[in-house]
TORZAZA-982287 format. One record per residue: residue in three letters; x, y, z of N, C-alpha, C, O in turn. Coordinates in steps of 0.02 Angstrom, whole numbers. Example, Ala and Ser with C-alpha at 12.3 -4.5 7.8 and 13.67 -1.06 7.14 Angstrom:
% residues 2
<r><code>ALA</code><n_x>660</n_x><n_y>-284</n_y><n_z>390</n_z><ca_x>615</ca_x><ca_y>-225</ca_y><ca_z>390</ca_z><c_x>660</c_x><c_y>-165</c_y><c_z>390</c_z><o_x>712</o_x><o_y>-166</o_y><o_z>423</o_z></r>
<r><code>SER</code><n_x>642</n_x><n_y>-112</n_y><n_z>354</n_z><ca_x>684</ca_x><ca_y>-53</ca_y><ca_z>357</ca_z><c_x>645</c_x><c_y>2</c_y><c_z>394</c_z><o_x>670</o_x><o_y>57</o_y><o_z>402</o_z></r>
% end
This chain:
% residues 81
<r><code>UNK</code><n_x>3225</n_x><n_y>5762</n_y><n_z>6235</n_z><ca_x>3164</ca_x><ca_y>5763</ca_y><ca_z>6198</ca_z><c_x>3110</c_x><c_y>5804</c_y><c_z>6233</c_z><o_x>3050</o_x><o_y>5790</o_y><o_z>6226</o_z></r>
<r><code>UNK</code><n_x>3130</n_x><n_y>5852</n_y><n_z>6270</n_z><ca_x>3084</ca_x><ca_y>5898</ca_y><ca_z>6303</ca_z><c_x>3035</c_x><c_y>5864</c_y><c_z>6350</c_z><o_x>2979</o_x><o_y>5889</o_y><o_z>6359</o_z></r>
<r><code>UNK</code><n_x>3056</n_x><n_y>5808</n_y><n_z>6379</n_z><ca_x>3014</ca_x><ca_y>5775</ca_y><ca_z>6429</ca_z><c_x>2962</c_x><c_y>5727</c_y><c_z>6403</c_z><o_x>2928</o_x><o_y>5695</o_y><o_z>6442</o_z></r>
<r><code>UNK</code><n_x>2955</n_x><n_y>5721</n_y><n_z>6338</n_z><ca_x>2907</ca_x><ca_y>5674</ca_y><ca_z>6309</ca_z><c_x>2947</c_x><c_y>5617</c_y><c_z>6278</c_z><o_x>2980</o_x><o_y>5627</o_y><o_z>6227</o_z></r>
<r><code>UNK</code><n_x>2943</n_x><n_y>5559</n_y><n_z>6308</n_z><ca_x>2985</ca_x><ca_y>5504</ca_y><ca_z>6286</ca_z><c_x>2948</c_x><c_y>5444</c_y><c_z>6257</c_z><o_x>2978</o_x><o_y>5401</o_y><o_z>6225</o_z></r>
<r><code>UNK</code><n_x>2883</n_x><n_y>5441</n_y><n_z>6267</n_z><ca_x>2844</ca_x><ca_y>5385</ca_y><ca_z>6240</ca_z><c_x>2783</c_x><c_y>5410</c_y><c_z>6204</c_z><o_x>2761</o_x><o_y>5467</o_y><o_z>6214</o_z></r>
<r><code>UNK</code><n_x>2755</n_x><n_y>5368</n_y><n_z>6162</n_z><ca_x>2694</ca_x><ca_y>5387</ca_y><ca_z>6126</ca_z><c_x>2637</c_x><c_y>5399</c_y><c_z>6175</c_z><o_x>2594</o_x><o_y>5442</o_y><o_z>6164</o_z></r>
<r><code>UNK</code><n_x>2636</n_x><n_y>5361</n_y><n_z>6229</n_z><ca_x>2584</ca_x><ca_y>5371</ca_y><ca_z>6280</ca_z><c_x>2589</c_x><c_y>5441</c_y><c_z>6311</c_z><o_x>2538</o_x><o_y>5474</o_y><o_z>6321</o_z></r>
<r><code>UNK</code><n_x>2650</n_x><n_y>5462</n_y><n_z>6325</n_z><ca_x>2660</ca_x><ca_y>5529</ca_y><ca_z>6353</ca_z><c_x>2639</c_x><c_y>5583</c_y><c_z>6303</c_z><o_x>2610</o_x><o_y>5633</o_y><o_z>6320</o_z></r>
<r><code>UNK</code><n_x>2656</n_x><n_y>5571</n_y><n_z>6239</n_z><ca_x>2637</ca_x><ca_y>5618</ca_y><ca_z>6187</ca_z><c_x>2561</c_x><c_y>5623</c_y><c_z>6181</c_z><o_x>2534</o_x><o_y>5678</o_y><o_z>6175</o_z></r>
<r><code>UNK</code><n_x>2527</n_x><n_y>5566</n_y><n_z>6182</n_z><ca_x>2454</ca_x><ca_y>5567</ca_y><ca_z>6178</ca_z><c_x>2423</c_x><c_y>5602</c_y><c_z>6237</c_z><o_x>2375</o_x><o_y>5640</o_y><o_z>6230</o_z></r>
<r><code>UNK</code><n_x>2449</n_x><n_y>5588</n_y><n_z>6296</n_z><ca_x>2423</ca_x><ca_y>5620</ca_y><ca_z>6357</ca_z><c_x>2433</c_x><c_y>5696</c_y><c_z>6354</c_z><o_x>2388</o_x><o_y>5734</o_y><o_z>6370</o_z></r>
<r><code>UNK</code><n_x>2493</n_x><n_y>5717</n_y><n_z>6334</n_z><ca_x>2508</ca_x><ca_y>5788</ca_y><ca_z>6330</ca_z><c_x>2464</c_x><c_y>5822</c_y><c_z>6277</c_z><o_x>2439</o_x><o_y>5877</o_y><o_z>6288</o_z></r>
<r><code>UNK</code><n_x>2456</n_x><n_y>5789</n_y><n_z>6219</n_z><ca_x>2414</ca_x><ca_y>5817</ca_y><ca_z>6166</ca_z><c_x>2343</c_x><c_y>5828</c_y><c_z>6191</c_z><o_x>2312</o_x><o_y>5880</o_y><o_z>6178</o_z></r>
<r><code>UNK</code><n_x>2318</n_x><n_y>5779</n_y><n_z>6227</n_z><ca_x>2249</ca_x><ca_y>5784</ca_y><ca_z>6253</ca_z><c_x>2244</c_x><c_y>5841</c_y><c_z>6304</c_z><o_x>2196</o_x><o_y>5879</o_y><o_z>6302</o_z></r>
<r><code>UNK</code><n_x>2293</n_x><n_y>5846</n_y><n_z>6349</n_z><ca_x>2289</ca_x><ca_y>5898</ca_y><ca_z>6400</ca_z><c_x>2295</c_x><c_y>5968</c_y><c_z>6371</c_z><o_x>2267</o_x><o_y>6016</o_y><o_z>6397</o_z></r>
<r><code>UNK</code><n_x>2332</n_x><n_y>5974</n_y><n_z>6316</n_z><ca_x>2340</ca_x><ca_y>6039</ca_y><ca_z>6282</ca_z><c_x>2280</c_x><c_y>6055</c_y><c_z>6238</c_z><o_x>2266</o_x><o_y>6113</o_y><o_z>6222</o_z></r>
<r><code>UNK</code><n_x>2244</n_x><n_y>6002</n_y><n_z>6217</n_z><ca_x>2187</ca_x><ca_y>6012</ca_y><ca_z>6173</ca_z><c_x>2207</c_x><c_y>6015</c_y><c_z>6100</c_z><o_x>2178</o_x><o_y>6054</o_y><o_z>6061</o_z></r>
<r><code>UNK</code><n_x>2256</n_x><n_y>5975</n_y><n_z>6081</n_z><ca_x>2282</ca_x><ca_y>5975</ca_y><ca_z>6013</ca_z><c_x>2254</c_x><c_y>5915</c_y><c_z>5975</c_z><o_x>2258</o_x><o_y>5858</o_y><o_z>5999</o_z></r>
<r><code>UNK</code><n_x>2227</n_x><n_y>5927</n_y><n_z>5916</n_z><ca_x>2204</ca_x><ca_y>5871</ca_y><ca_z>5874</ca_z><c_x>2263</c_x><c_y>5839</c_y><c_z>5839</c_z><o_x>2316</o_x><o_y>5869</o_y><o_z>5831</o_z></r>
<r><code>UNK</code><n_x>2253</n_x><n_y>5777</n_y><n_z>5818</n_z><ca_x>2305</ca_x><ca_y>5742</ca_y><ca_z>5780</ca_z><c_x>2323</c_x><c_y>5782</c_y><c_z>5718</c_z><o_x>2382</o_x><o_y>5790</o_y><o_z>5701</o_z></r>
<r><code>UNK</code><n_x>2272</n_x><n_y>5807</n_y><n_z>5683</n_z><ca_x>2283</ca_x><ca_y>5845</ca_y><ca_z>5622</ca_z><c_x>2325</c_x><c_y>5907</c_y><c_z>5635</c_z><o_x>2373</o_x><o_y>5921</o_y><o_z>5598</o_z></r>
<r><code>UNK</code><n_x>2309</n_x><n_y>5944</n_y><n_z>5686</n_z><ca_x>2345</ca_x><ca_y>6005</ca_y><ca_z>5703</ca_z><c_x>2418</c_x><c_y>5990</c_y><c_z>5719</c_z><o_x>2464</o_x><o_y>6024</o_y><o_z>5696</o_z></r>
<r><code>UNK</code><n_x>2429</n_x><n_y>5937</n_y><n_z>5759</n_z><ca_x>2497</ca_x><ca_y>5918</ca_y><ca_z>5778</ca_z><c_x>2537</c_x><c_y>5896</c_y><c_z>5717</c_z><o_x>2595</o_x><o_y>5916</o_y><o_z>5709</o_z></r>
<r><code>UNK</code><n_x>2506</n_x><n_y>5857</n_y><n_z>5674</n_z><ca_x>2541</ca_x><ca_y>5832</ca_y><ca_z>5615</ca_z><c_x>2558</c_x><c_y>5888</c_y><c_z>5566</c_z><o_x>2612</o_x><o_y>5889</o_y><o_z>5537</o_z></r>
<r><code>UNK</code><n_x>2512</n_x><n_y>5934</n_y><n_z>5557</n_z><ca_x>2525</ca_x><ca_y>5991</ca_y><ca_z>5514</ca_z><c_x>2583</c_x><c_y>6032</c_y><c_z>5540</c_z><o_x>2627</o_x><o_y>6053</o_y><o_z>5502</o_z></r>
<r><code>UNK</code><n_x>2585</n_x><n_y>6044</n_y><n_z>5605</n_z><ca_x>2639</ca_x><ca_y>6083</ca_y><ca_z>5636</ca_z><c_x>2706</c_x><c_y>6047</c_y><c_z>5629</c_z><o_x>2757</o_x><o_y>6079</o_y><o_z>5617</o_z></r>
<r><code>UNK</code><n_x>2705</n_x><n_y>5981</n_y><n_z>5636</n_z><ca_x>2767</ca_x><ca_y>5941</ca_y><ca_z>5633</ca_z><c_x>2788</c_x><c_y>5923</c_y><c_z>5562</c_z><o_x>2845</o_x><o_y>5904</o_y><o_z>5550</o_z></r>
<r><code>UNK</code><n_x>2742</n_x><n_y>5930</n_y><n_z>5515</n_z><ca_x>2758</ca_x><ca_y>5913</ca_y><ca_z>5446</ca_z><c_x>2759</c_x><c_y>5838</c_y><c_z>5432</c_z><o_x>2799</o_x><o_y>5814</o_y><o_z>5392</o_z></r>
<r><code>UNK</code><n_x>2713</n_x><n_y>5802</n_y><n_z>5465</n_z><ca_x>2707</ca_x><ca_y>5730</ca_y><ca_z>5453</ca_z><c_x>2635</c_x><c_y>5714</c_y><c_z>5433</c_z><o_x>2590</o_x><o_y>5753</o_y><o_z>5447</o_z></r>
<r><code>UNK</code><n_x>2626</n_x><n_y>5656</n_y><n_z>5402</n_z><ca_x>2559</ca_x><ca_y>5635</ca_y><ca_z>5382</ca_z><c_x>2520</c_x><c_y>5609</c_y><c_z>5442</c_z><o_x>2548</o_x><o_y>5576</o_y><o_z>5486</o_z></r>
<r><code>UNK</code><n_x>2456</n_x><n_y>5623</n_y><n_z>5443</n_z><ca_x>2412</ca_x><ca_y>5599</ca_y><ca_z>5497</ca_z><c_x>2413</c_x><c_y>5522</c_y><c_z>5498</c_z><o_x>2409</o_x><o_y>5491</o_y><o_z>5551</o_z></r>
<r><code>UNK</code><n_x>2416</n_x><n_y>5492</n_y><n_z>5439</n_z><ca_x>2418</ca_x><ca_y>5419</ca_y><ca_z>5436</ca_z><c_x>2481</c_x><c_y>5391</c_y><c_z>5469</c_z><o_x>2478</o_x><o_y>5338</o_y><o_z>5501</o_z></r>
<r><code>UNK</code><n_x>2536</n_x><n_y>5426</n_y><n_z>5461</n_z><ca_x>2599</ca_x><ca_y>5405</ca_y><ca_z>5493</ca_z><c_x>2591</c_x><c_y>5408</c_y><c_z>5569</c_z><o_x>2611</o_x><o_y>5362</o_y><o_z>5605</o_z></r>
<r><code>UNK</code><n_x>2563</n_x><n_y>5463</n_y><n_z>5592</n_z><ca_x>2552</ca_x><ca_y>5471</ca_y><ca_z>5664</ca_z><c_x>2506</c_x><c_y>5416</c_y><c_z>5691</c_z><o_x>2517</o_x><o_y>5390</o_y><o_z>5745</o_z></r>
<r><code>UNK</code><n_x>2455</n_x><n_y>5399</n_y><n_z>5652</n_z><ca_x>2410</ca_x><ca_y>5345</ca_y><ca_z>5671</ca_z><c_x>2446</c_x><c_y>5279</c_y><c_z>5678</c_z><o_x>2430</o_x><o_y>5239</o_y><o_z>5722</o_z></r>
<r><code>UNK</code><n_x>2493</n_x><n_y>5267</n_y><n_z>5634</n_z><ca_x>2532</ca_x><ca_y>5205</ca_y><ca_z>5638</ca_z><c_x>2575</c_x><c_y>5203</c_y><c_z>5702</c_z><o_x>2585</o_x><o_y>5150</o_y><o_z>5731</o_z></r>
<r><code>UNK</code><n_x>2600</n_x><n_y>5261</n_y><n_z>5722</n_z><ca_x>2637</ca_x><ca_y>5264</ca_y><ca_z>5786</ca_z><c_x>2591</c_x><c_y>5247</c_y><c_z>5844</c_z><o_x>2608</o_x><o_y>5208</o_y><o_z>5888</o_z></r>
<r><code>UNK</code><n_x>2531</n_x><n_y>5277</n_y><n_z>5842</n_z><ca_x>2484</ca_x><ca_y>5266</ca_y><ca_z>5896</ca_z><c_x>2464</c_x><c_y>5192</c_y><c_z>5901</c_z><o_x>2453</o_x><o_y>5166</o_y><o_z>5956</o_z></r>
<r><code>UNK</code><n_x>2459</n_x><n_y>5159</n_y><n_z>5844</n_z><ca_x>2443</ca_x><ca_y>5088</ca_y><ca_z>5844</ca_z><c_x>2505</c_x><c_y>5044</c_y><c_z>5855</c_z><o_x>2501</o_x><o_y>4983</o_y><o_z>5855</o_z></r>
<r><code>UNK</code><n_x>2561</n_x><n_y>5077</n_y><n_z>5865</n_z><ca_x>2625</ca_x><ca_y>5043</ca_y><ca_z>5878</ca_z><c_x>2646</c_x><c_y>4997</c_y><c_z>5821</c_z><o_x>2676</o_x><o_y>4944</o_y><o_z>5831</o_z></r>
<r><code>UNK</code><n_x>2629</n_x><n_y>5018</n_y><n_z>5759</n_z><ca_x>2650</ca_x><ca_y>4980</ca_y><ca_z>5700</ca_z><c_x>2724</c_x><c_y>4993</c_y><c_z>5684</c_z><o_x>2758</o_x><o_y>4950</o_y><o_z>5656</o_z></r>
<r><code>UNK</code><n_x>2748</n_x><n_y>5052</n_y><n_z>5703</n_z><ca_x>2819</ca_x><ca_y>5067</ca_y><ca_z>5697</ca_z><c_x>2837</c_x><c_y>5127</c_y><c_z>5740</c_z><o_x>2793</o_x><o_y>5163</o_y><o_z>5763</o_z></r>
<r><code>UNK</code><n_x>2901</n_x><n_y>5137</n_y><n_z>5750</n_z><ca_x>2927</ca_x><ca_y>5192</ca_y><ca_z>5791</ca_z><c_x>2956</c_x><c_y>5246</c_y><c_z>5746</c_z><o_x>2988</o_x><o_y>5230</o_y><o_z>5696</o_z></r>
<r><code>UNK</code><n_x>2946</n_x><n_y>5309</n_y><n_z>5763</n_z><ca_x>2978</ca_x><ca_y>5363</ca_y><ca_z>5724</ca_z><c_x>3053</c_x><c_y>5365</c_y><c_z>5737</c_z><o_x>3076</o_x><o_y>5343</o_y><o_z>5790</o_z></r>
<r><code>UNK</code><n_x>3090</n_x><n_y>5392</n_y><n_z>5689</n_z><ca_x>3162</ca_x><ca_y>5402</ca_y><ca_z>5703</ca_z><c_x>3170</c_x><c_y>5462</c_y><c_z>5749</c_z><o_x>3122</o_x><o_y>5500</o_y><o_z>5761</o_z></r>
<r><code>UNK</code><n_x>3229</n_x><n_y>5471</n_y><n_z>5775</n_z><ca_x>3241</ca_x><ca_y>5524</ca_y><ca_z>5825</ca_z><c_x>3227</c_x><c_y>5594</c_y><c_z>5797</c_z><o_x>3199</o_x><o_y>5635</o_y><o_z>5833</o_z></r>
<r><code>UNK</code><n_x>3245</n_x><n_y>5607</n_y><n_z>5735</n_z><ca_x>3232</ca_x><ca_y>5673</ca_y><ca_z>5706</ca_z><c_x>3158</c_x><c_y>5688</c_y><c_z>5700</c_z><o_x>3136</o_x><o_y>5744</o_y><o_z>5715</o_z></r>
<r><code>UNK</code><n_x>3120</n_x><n_y>5639</n_y><n_z>5679</n_z><ca_x>3048</ca_x><ca_y>5649</ca_y><ca_z>5672</ca_z><c_x>3015</c_x><c_y>5655</c_y><c_z>5740</c_z><o_x>2971</o_x><o_y>5697</o_y><o_z>5750</o_z></r>
<r><code>UNK</code><n_x>3038</n_x><n_y>5614</n_y><n_z>5787</n_z><ca_x>3011</ca_x><ca_y>5618</ca_y><ca_z>5855</ca_z><c_x>3022</c_x><c_y>5688</c_y><c_z>5884</c_z><o_x>2978</o_x><o_y>5717</o_y><o_z>5916</o_z></r>
<r><code>UNK</code><n_x>3082</n_x><n_y>5715</n_y><n_z>5873</n_z><ca_x>3099</ca_x><ca_y>5782</ca_y><ca_z>5898</ca_z><c_x>3054</c_x><c_y>5834</c_y><c_z>5865</c_z><o_x>3031</o_x><o_y>5880</o_y><o_z>5899</o_z></r>
<r><code>UNK</code><n_x>3041</n_x><n_y>5828</n_y><n_z>5800</n_z><ca_x>2996</ca_x><ca_y>5876</ca_y><ca_z>5766</ca_z><c_x>2926</c_x><c_y>5875</c_y><c_z>5796</c_z><o_x>2896</o_x><o_y>5927</o_y><o_z>5806</o_z></r>
<r><code>UNK</code><n_x>2900</n_x><n_y>5815</n_y><n_z>5809</n_z><ca_x>2833</ca_x><ca_y>5809</ca_y><ca_z>5837</ca_z><c_x>2831</c_x><c_y>5838</c_y><c_z>5908</c_z><o_x>2785</o_x><o_y>5874</o_y><o_z>5926</o_z></r>
<r><code>UNK</code><n_x>2881</n_x><n_y>5821</n_y><n_z>5948</n_z><ca_x>2884</ca_x><ca_y>5847</ca_y><ca_z>6016</ca_z><c_x>2890</c_x><c_y>5923</c_y><c_z>6016</c_z><o_x>2856</o_x><o_y>5957</o_y><o_z>6054</o_z></r>
<r><code>UNK</code><n_x>2932</n_x><n_y>5950</n_y><n_z>5973</n_z><ca_x>2940</ca_x><ca_y>6023</ca_y><ca_z>5968</ca_z><c_x>2875</c_x><c_y>6055</c_y><c_z>5944</c_z><o_x>2857</o_x><o_y>6109</o_y><o_z>5967</o_z></r>
<r><code>UNK</code><n_x>2841</n_x><n_y>6022</n_y><n_z>5897</n_z><ca_x>2778</ca_x><ca_y>6049</ca_y><ca_z>5872</ca_z><c_x>2726</c_x><c_y>6053</c_y><c_z>5927</c_z><o_x>2691</o_x><o_y>6103</o_y><o_z>5933</o_z></r>
<r><code>UNK</code><n_x>2723</n_x><n_y>6002</n_y><n_z>5968</n_z><ca_x>2675</ca_x><ca_y>6002</ca_y><ca_z>6024</ca_z><c_x>2690</c_x><c_y>6058</c_y><c_z>6073</c_z><o_x>2645</o_x><o_y>6092</o_y><o_z>6096</o_z></r>
<r><code>UNK</code><n_x>2753</n_x><n_y>6067</n_y><n_z>6088</n_z><ca_x>2772</ca_x><ca_y>6121</ca_y><ca_z>6134</ca_z><c_x>2759</c_x><c_y>6190</c_y><c_z>6104</c_z><o_x>2739</o_x><o_y>6236</o_y><o_z>6140</o_z></r>
<r><code>UNK</code><n_x>2769</n_x><n_y>6197</n_y><n_z>6038</n_z><ca_x>2754</ca_x><ca_y>6261</ca_y><ca_z>6005</ca_z><c_x>2680</c_x><c_y>6277</c_y><c_z>6007</c_z><o_x>2660</o_x><o_y>6334</o_y><o_z>6021</o_z></r>
<r><code>UNK</code><n_x>2638</n_x><n_y>6227</n_y><n_z>5994</n_z><ca_x>2566</ca_x><ca_y>6236</ca_y><ca_z>5996</ca_z><c_x>2544</c_x><c_y>6254</c_y><c_z>6067</c_z><o_x>2504</o_x><o_y>6299</o_y><o_z>6078</o_z></r>
<r><code>UNK</code><n_x>2572</n_x><n_y>6218</n_y><n_z>6116</n_z><ca_x>2556</ca_x><ca_y>6233</ca_y><ca_z>6186</ca_z><c_x>2574</c_x><c_y>6305</c_y><c_z>6204</c_z><o_x>2536</o_x><o_y>6339</o_y><o_z>6237</o_z></r>
<r><code>UNK</code><n_x>2633</n_x><n_y>6327</n_y><n_z>6182</n_z><ca_x>2655</ca_x><ca_y>6395</ca_y><ca_z>6197</ca_z><c_x>2608</c_x><c_y>6447</c_y><c_z>6166</c_z><o_x>2592</o_x><o_y>6497</o_y><o_z>6197</o_z></r>
<r><code>UNK</code><n_x>2587</n_x><n_y>6435</n_y><n_z>6104</n_z><ca_x>2540</ca_x><ca_y>6480</ca_y><ca_z>6071</ca_z><c_x>2474</c_x><c_y>6483</c_y><c_z>6108</c_z><o_x>2446</o_x><o_y>6536</o_y><o_z>6118</o_z></r>
<r><code>UNK</code><n_x>2449</n_x><n_y>6424</n_y><n_z>6128</n_z><ca_x>2386</ca_x><ca_y>6422</ca_y><ca_z>6164</ca_z><c_x>2392</c_x><c_y>6457</c_y><c_z>6231</c_z><o_x>2346</o_x><o_y>6492</o_y><o_z>6253</o_z></r>
<r><code>UNK</code><n_x>2448</n_x><n_y>6449</n_y><n_z>6265</n_z><ca_x>2459</ca_x><ca_y>6484</ca_y><ca_z>6328</ca_z><c_x>2461</c_x><c_y>6559</c_y><c_z>6317</c_z><o_x>2434</o_x><o_y>6597</o_y><o_z>6357</o_z></r>
<r><code>UNK</code><n_x>2492</n_x><n_y>6580</n_y><n_z>6263</n_z><ca_x>2494</ca_x><ca_y>6651</ca_y><ca_z>6246</ca_z><c_x>2425</c_x><c_y>6679</c_y><c_z>6234</c_z><o_x>2410</o_x><o_y>6736</o_y><o_z>6253</o_z></r>
<r><code>UNK</code><n_x>2383</n_x><n_y>6640</n_y><n_z>6201</n_z><ca_x>2314</ca_x><ca_y>6662</ca_y><ca_z>6188</ca_z><c_x>2276</c_x><c_y>6667</c_y><c_z>6253</c_z><o_x>2237</o_x><o_y>6714</o_y><o_z>6264</o_z></r>
<r><code>UNK</code><n_x>2286</n_x><n_y>6618</n_y><n_z>6297</n_z><ca_x>2251</ca_x><ca_y>6619</ca_y><ca_z>6361</ca_z><c_x>2274</c_x><c_y>6680</c_y><c_z>6402</c_z><o_x>2233</o_x><o_y>6715</o_y><o_z>6430</o_z></r>
<r><code>UNK</code><n_x>2339</n_x><n_y>6691</n_y><n_z>6404</n_z><ca_x>2365</ca_x><ca_y>6747</ca_y><ca_z>6443</ca_z><c_x>2343</c_x><c_y>6814</c_y><c_z>6414</c_z><o_x>2325</o_x><o_y>6859</o_y><o_z>6452</o_z></r>
<r><code>UNK</code><n_x>2343</n_x><n_y>6821</n_y><n_z>6348</n_z><ca_x>2324</ca_x><ca_y>6885</ca_y><ca_z>6318</ca_z><c_x>2248</c_x><c_y>6896</c_y><c_z>6324</c_z><o_x>2226</o_x><o_y>6954</o_y><o_z>6324</o_z></r>
<r><code>UNK</code><n_x>2209</n_x><n_y>6843</n_y><n_z>6328</n_z><ca_x>2137</ca_x><ca_y>6851</ca_y><ca_z>6335</ca_z><c_x>2115</c_x><c_y>6858</c_y><c_z>6407</c_z><o_x>2057</o_x><o_y>6875</o_y><o_z>6420</o_z></r>
<r><code>UNK</code><n_x>2159</n_x><n_y>6846</n_y><n_z>6454</n_z><ca_x>2139</ca_x><ca_y>6848</ca_y><ca_z>6524</ca_z><c_x>2133</c_x><c_y>6919</c_y><c_z>6552</c_z><o_x>2099</o_x><o_y>6929</o_y><o_z>6602</o_z></r>
<r><code>UNK</code><n_x>2166</n_x><n_y>6966</n_y><n_z>6519</n_z><ca_x>2159</ca_x><ca_y>7035</ca_y><ca_z>6544</ca_z><c_x>2103</c_x><c_y>7069</c_y><c_z>6506</c_z><o_x>2104</o_x><o_y>7072</o_y><o_z>6444</o_z></r>
<r><code>UNK</code><n_x>2056</n_x><n_y>7095</n_y><n_z>6542</n_z><ca_x>1999</ca_x><ca_y>7127</ca_y><ca_z>6512</ca_z><c_x>2013</c_x><c_y>7201</c_y><c_z>6504</c_z><o_x>2039</o_x><o_y>7233</o_y><o_z>6550</o_z></r>
<r><code>UNK</code><n_x>1997</n_x><n_y>7229</n_y><n_z>6447</n_z><ca_x>2008</ca_x><ca_y>7301</ca_y><ca_z>6437</ca_z><c_x>1962</c_x><c_y>7341</c_y><c_z>6482</c_z><o_x>1906</o_x><o_y>7320</o_y><o_z>6498</o_z></r>
<r><code>UNK</code><n_x>1986</n_x><n_y>7399</n_y><n_z>6502</n_z><ca_x>1945</ca_x><ca_y>7445</ca_y><ca_z>6542</ca_z><c_x>1892</c_x><c_y>7477</c_y><c_z>6498</c_z><o_x>1908</o_x><o_y>7499</o_y><o_z>6443</o_z></r>
<r><code>UNK</code><n_x>1831</n_x><n_y>7478</n_y><n_z>6521</n_z><ca_x>1777</ca_x><ca_y>7510</ca_y><ca_z>6484</ca_z><c_x>1756</c_x><c_y>7572</c_y><c_z>6522</c_z><o_x>1752</o_x><o_y>7572</o_y><o_z>6583</o_z></r>
<r><code>UNK</code><n_x>1743</n_x><n_y>7625</n_y><n_z>6484</n_z><ca_x>1716</ca_x><ca_y>7686</ca_y><ca_z>6515</ca_z><c_x>1645</c_x><c_y>7673</c_y><c_z>6535</c_z><o_x>1605</o_x><o_y>7647</o_y><o_z>6496</o_z></r>
<r><code>UNK</code><n_x>1629</n_x><n_y>7691</n_y><n_z>6595</n_z><ca_x>1561</ca_x><ca_y>7681</ca_y><ca_z>6620</ca_z><c_x>1528</c_x><c_y>7750</c_y><c_z>6627</c_z><o_x>1554</o_x><o_y>7795</o_y><o_z>6661</o_z></r>
<r><code>UNK</code><n_x>1471</n_x><n_y>7757</n_y><n_z>6594</n_z><ca_x>1435</ca_x><ca_y>7819</ca_y><ca_z>6599</ca_z><c_x>1391</c_x><c_y>7817</c_y><c_z>6660</c_z><o_x>1359</o_x><o_y>7766</o_y><o_z>6674</o_z></r>
<r><code>UNK</code><n_x>1389</n_x><n_y>7872</n_y><n_z>6695</n_z><ca_x>1347</ca_x><ca_y>7875</ca_y><ca_z>6755</ca_z><c_x>1288</c_x><c_y>7920</c_y><c_z>6744</c_z><o_x>1247</o_x><o_y>7928</o_y><o_z>6790</o_z></r>
% end
């Protein structure tokens, strides 16, 4: 499961990546209300759904890392003297 095995780990990782519940749910294709029920421990997701959410979080993280990396290099500007 890509290293995320509990809802607590998922919540911690989501927070560290800066992912909102809505963004994660849209990426994973699940309802925000369903995700809320997991967080409140009203029920557990099945393995397939858990994998989709975990994969979605990793995909979002990879995109954000790509944005950070691509924005970290500053273009050269011509300086007039």
